[in-house]
N, C-alpha and C positions, 0 to 999 in steps of 0.2 A: 447388559455389559455395554450396549453401544451405548445406549440412555444414559446411563452412569459415566461415560467418559467425554460424550457432548456436555453433560450438565459440569463436570468438573471444569471444561476445557470451557466452559461460557461464564465461570464461576471466576477463574483465572484471569478472565478477559475483563470482566468486570474488575477486577481488583488493578488490572492495567491501568482503568478505563478511570477511576476514582485517583490515579496516584499524579503527583503534579510532577510537574515537566521543569527541567531550568528553561527559563525564559519563555514560557507557557503562553503569554501575552505579547509577546513578540510575533509578529507576524513573518513567517516564513520564506524562502523563496529560495530558488538555483534554477540553472538553467543547464540542460543537456539536449542533447541528439539522440532521434530514435536510430532504428536498422536502418531507415531510408533515408537519414542524413536530414530529416524535419528537427526543427530545434520545437523543446517544448522547455516552457518557463511554467515554472509552479503555480505565477501569479497570473496564467491565463487561464487560469480554471477558478478565479474567483466567483463567488455566486454559485459553486458546487463543492461538495465534500469531493476531497483527493485521496484515494488508498494509495499510499507509496508503500509498494512490496520490496525490500532487500531480500536478493535470493542467489541461487546458483545453480548451474543446470546440474551439479554432481549430488545435490542434497536433497536425498527420498522427501521428507517434508514437504521441502518448496514444489516438488511434483507433484504430489497429493493433491495440493490447493490450486493449483494451474487451472484444472477443468470449472472449478465453482470460482475462481475468481472471472475467469472469462465471462461465464454467465450473468454474475453481477455488472459485470462493464459494459456486455450488450443490452443488460434490461434498464441500466440507468444512465447510460453516456448521453444521451440526447435528453436527458431531466433533471437528474439532480445530483450525479457522483460518478467518476471517473477511476479508474487504477491505471498506477503505473508502474511499472515492473523495471526495478534498479537492479543490472544484474552484475553483481560482486565476482567478479572471475576475470583473468585474463584471458579471453577467447577470440580466437580469430574473427571478423564479421561475418564473412561467410557461412562459418560453422555454427555462429550464435543465430544468423539466420535460419539456418536450416534447421536447428533446432525448433527455434520457435513456430517456425511454419510446421514441423511434425507435431508438436503437441498442441496445436491449433490455439495459440494463444492469440485473442482478438484484440488484447490493450496493447500501448503502446509498450515496450521493450528499449529501457535506456542503458546502453552499457557505461557502467562505472569508468567514469576517465582514469589515466593511472598516470603517475608521477606530478600530480595535479592537487590541490586543496582539498578539503572534502568538504566543499560548501555544497556538496548536494546530500549532505547527512543532515538529516531531522534532529538526532540525537542519537544514542548508544546503537552499536548493532551488537549486541552481543553473543546471538546465534543466529544462523539462519532459518529457514526465514524470521523474519523482523518486520513487523509492518505498524507504520503511523497511520493514524488517522487525520486530517489536517481540514478544518473547519472551513463553510462556503466565505468567512471571511478573513482565510492565511493562518489561524494560528492550528499550533498541533493539539490535538484533543487526546489522543491515546495511543499507546503502543501496546503492542502483543510481538510477545517472544513465543515463536514456534505458530503452527499453522492453524488458520482461521476459515470459516464458511462464512460463505454470504449470509446466511442468516444470522449470526455474530454480527457482522458489519450492519445489516440493516436494523437490528434491535438496538444498537447501539445509537445510529441517527432516529431512528423513532424516539426512542427515553430522551437524546441529548434535546431535540425539538420541544416533545411534551412537559420538559423540566425547564423548558426555557433558558438550558445550558447554552443554546446557539442563538444567536438573536435573529441570524438569516434566514429562519427555517419555512 
Protein backbone atom coordinates (compact mmCIF):
# COMPACT_ATOMS: atom_id res chain seq x y z
CA UNK A 1 0.00 0.00 0.00
CA UNK A 2 2.81 2.41 0.87
CA UNK A 3 4.53 1.66 -2.45
CA UNK A 4 1.26 2.31 -4.31
CA UNK A 5 0.77 5.63 -2.48
CA UNK A 6 4.36 6.66 -3.26
CA UNK A 7 3.95 5.62 -6.91
CA UNK A 8 0.76 7.65 -7.26
CA UNK A 9 2.41 10.62 -5.58
CA UNK A 10 5.42 10.39 -7.90
CA UNK A 11 3.13 10.14 -10.92
CA UNK A 12 1.19 13.20 -9.81
CA UNK A 13 4.45 15.04 -9.19
CA UNK A 14 5.64 14.05 -12.66
CA UNK A 15 2.45 15.47 -14.12
CA UNK A 16 2.98 18.76 -12.31
CA UNK A 17 6.53 18.87 -13.59
CA UNK A 18 5.43 18.54 -17.19
CA UNK A 19 2.75 21.21 -16.81
CA UNK A 20 3.48 24.64 -18.18
CA UNK A 21 3.54 27.66 -15.92
CA UNK A 22 2.60 31.20 -16.74
CA UNK A 23 5.83 33.07 -17.23
CA UNK A 24 7.95 29.93 -16.91
CA UNK A 25 10.59 31.49 -19.15
CA UNK A 26 10.86 34.43 -16.77
CA UNK A 27 13.56 34.54 -14.16
CA UNK A 28 11.87 34.84 -10.77
CA UNK A 29 13.01 36.64 -7.66
CA UNK A 30 11.78 37.77 -4.27
CA UNK A 31 13.25 39.20 -1.09
CA UNK A 32 12.16 38.05 2.39
CA UNK A 33 13.67 38.05 5.87
CA UNK A 34 14.12 34.86 7.87
CA UNK A 35 13.38 34.35 11.57
CA UNK A 36 16.74 35.85 12.55
CA UNK A 37 16.21 38.94 10.38
CA UNK A 38 18.63 37.86 7.63
CA UNK A 39 17.53 38.93 4.15
CA UNK A 40 17.15 36.17 1.55
CA UNK A 41 16.92 37.08 -2.13
CA UNK A 42 15.93 34.18 -4.34
CA UNK A 43 18.58 35.48 -6.76
CA UNK A 44 21.26 34.86 -4.08
CA UNK A 45 20.86 31.17 -4.84
CA UNK A 46 21.50 31.32 -8.61
CA UNK A 47 23.56 28.31 -9.60
CA UNK A 48 21.60 26.06 -7.23
CA UNK A 49 18.20 24.46 -7.32
CA UNK A 50 15.83 26.20 -4.91
CA UNK A 51 12.95 24.32 -3.33
CA UNK A 52 10.41 26.95 -2.23
CA UNK A 53 7.92 25.38 0.17
CA UNK A 54 4.75 27.30 1.15
CA UNK A 55 3.46 25.88 4.44
CA UNK A 56 1.79 26.54 7.82
CA UNK A 57 2.15 25.13 11.34
CA UNK A 58 -1.52 24.04 11.44
CA UNK A 59 -1.17 21.92 8.26
CA UNK A 60 -0.61 18.18 9.00
CA UNK A 61 0.88 17.34 5.55
CA UNK A 62 3.24 20.32 5.95
CA UNK A 63 4.46 18.97 9.28
CA UNK A 64 4.86 15.51 7.76
CA UNK A 65 7.31 16.75 5.12
CA UNK A 66 9.48 18.93 7.40
CA UNK A 67 11.95 16.16 8.42
CA UNK A 68 12.48 15.10 4.80
CA UNK A 69 12.92 18.68 3.59
CA UNK A 70 15.41 19.31 6.42
CA UNK A 71 17.38 16.19 5.46
CA UNK A 72 17.36 17.22 1.79
CA UNK A 73 18.52 20.75 2.67
CA UNK A 74 21.30 19.48 4.93
CA UNK A 75 22.53 17.06 2.28
CA UNK A 76 22.47 19.54 -0.62
CA UNK A 77 22.92 23.08 0.77
CA UNK A 78 26.69 23.14 0.28
CA UNK A 79 26.47 21.59 -3.19
CA UNK A 80 23.55 22.01 -5.54
CA UNK A 81 20.26 22.88 -3.81
CA UNK A 82 18.59 24.64 -0.89
CA UNK A 83 15.14 24.67 0.68
CA UNK A 84 13.35 27.88 1.64
CA UNK A 85 10.20 27.53 3.74
CA UNK A 86 7.69 30.37 3.38
CA UNK A 87 5.31 30.33 6.32
CA UNK A 88 1.81 31.43 5.23
CA UNK A 89 0.13 32.38 8.47
CA UNK A 90 0.10 35.20 10.93
CA UNK A 91 2.14 34.03 13.89
CA UNK A 92 4.25 36.06 16.28
CA UNK A 93 7.91 35.70 15.34
CA UNK A 94 8.78 34.15 18.72
CA UNK A 95 6.10 31.49 18.33
CA UNK A 96 7.24 30.60 14.80
CA UNK A 97 10.87 30.48 15.98
CA UNK A 98 9.94 28.14 18.87
CA UNK A 99 7.97 25.95 16.46
CA UNK A 100 10.88 25.76 13.99
CA UNK A 101 13.31 24.82 16.74
CA UNK A 102 11.01 22.17 18.20
CA UNK A 103 10.55 20.58 14.75
CA UNK A 104 14.32 20.80 14.07
CA UNK A 105 13.80 22.74 10.83
CA UNK A 106 17.28 23.22 9.35
CA UNK A 107 16.38 25.35 6.34
CA UNK A 108 15.53 29.06 6.42
CA UNK A 109 11.97 29.89 7.43
CA UNK A 110 10.71 33.08 5.81
CA UNK A 111 7.49 34.49 7.28
CA UNK A 112 5.23 35.73 4.50
CA UNK A 113 4.74 39.48 4.83
CA UNK A 114 1.27 40.73 5.70
CA UNK A 115 -0.41 43.74 4.14
CA UNK A 116 2.07 43.72 1.27
CA UNK A 117 2.07 42.69 -2.34
CA UNK A 118 2.44 38.98 -3.02
CA UNK A 119 5.80 39.37 -4.79
CA UNK A 120 7.08 36.35 -2.87
CA UNK A 121 4.54 34.09 -4.61
CA UNK A 122 6.06 32.13 -7.48
CA UNK A 123 2.61 31.14 -8.70
CA UNK A 124 -0.70 29.87 -7.40
CA UNK A 125 -0.78 28.22 -3.97
CA UNK A 126 -4.13 26.42 -4.10
CA UNK A 127 -3.47 24.39 -0.93
CA UNK A 128 -0.77 23.83 1.65
CA UNK A 129 1.80 22.58 1.28
CA UNK A 130 2.63 23.81 -2.19
CA UNK A 131 6.22 23.61 -3.37
CA UNK A 132 7.91 25.20 -6.37
CA UNK A 133 11.21 24.01 -7.80
CA UNK A 134 13.32 26.81 -9.21
CA UNK A 135 16.18 25.95 -11.58
CA UNK A 136 19.76 27.09 -11.04
CA UNK A 137 19.06 29.76 -13.70
CA UNK A 138 16.16 31.14 -11.63
CA UNK A 139 13.21 29.76 -13.58
CA UNK A 140 10.20 27.98 -12.09
CA UNK A 141 10.42 24.40 -13.32
CA UNK A 142 7.76 22.54 -11.32
CA UNK A 143 5.01 22.82 -8.76
CA UNK A 144 3.81 20.18 -6.32
CA UNK A 145 0.55 20.66 -4.45
CA UNK A 146 0.65 18.40 -1.42
CA UNK A 147 3.59 16.85 0.41
CA UNK A 148 6.73 15.74 -1.35
CA UNK A 149 9.85 13.81 -0.43
CA UNK A 150 13.55 14.30 -0.96
CA UNK A 151 13.47 11.33 -3.33
CA UNK A 152 10.91 13.12 -5.51
CA UNK A 153 13.03 16.28 -5.59
CA UNK A 154 16.25 14.41 -6.35
CA UNK A 155 14.51 12.41 -9.09
CA UNK A 156 13.23 15.60 -10.70
CA UNK A 157 16.65 17.27 -10.54
CA UNK A 158 18.36 14.20 -11.99
CA UNK A 159 15.82 13.85 -14.81
CA UNK A 160 15.94 17.56 -15.68
CA UNK A 161 19.73 17.45 -15.87
CA UNK A 162 19.79 14.16 -17.81
CA UNK A 163 17.20 15.39 -20.31
CA UNK A 164 19.06 18.70 -20.65
CA UNK A 165 15.89 20.51 -19.51
CA UNK A 166 18.20 22.61 -17.38
CA UNK A 167 21.42 23.93 -18.87
CA UNK A 168 23.14 24.66 -15.56
CA UNK A 169 23.42 21.07 -14.33
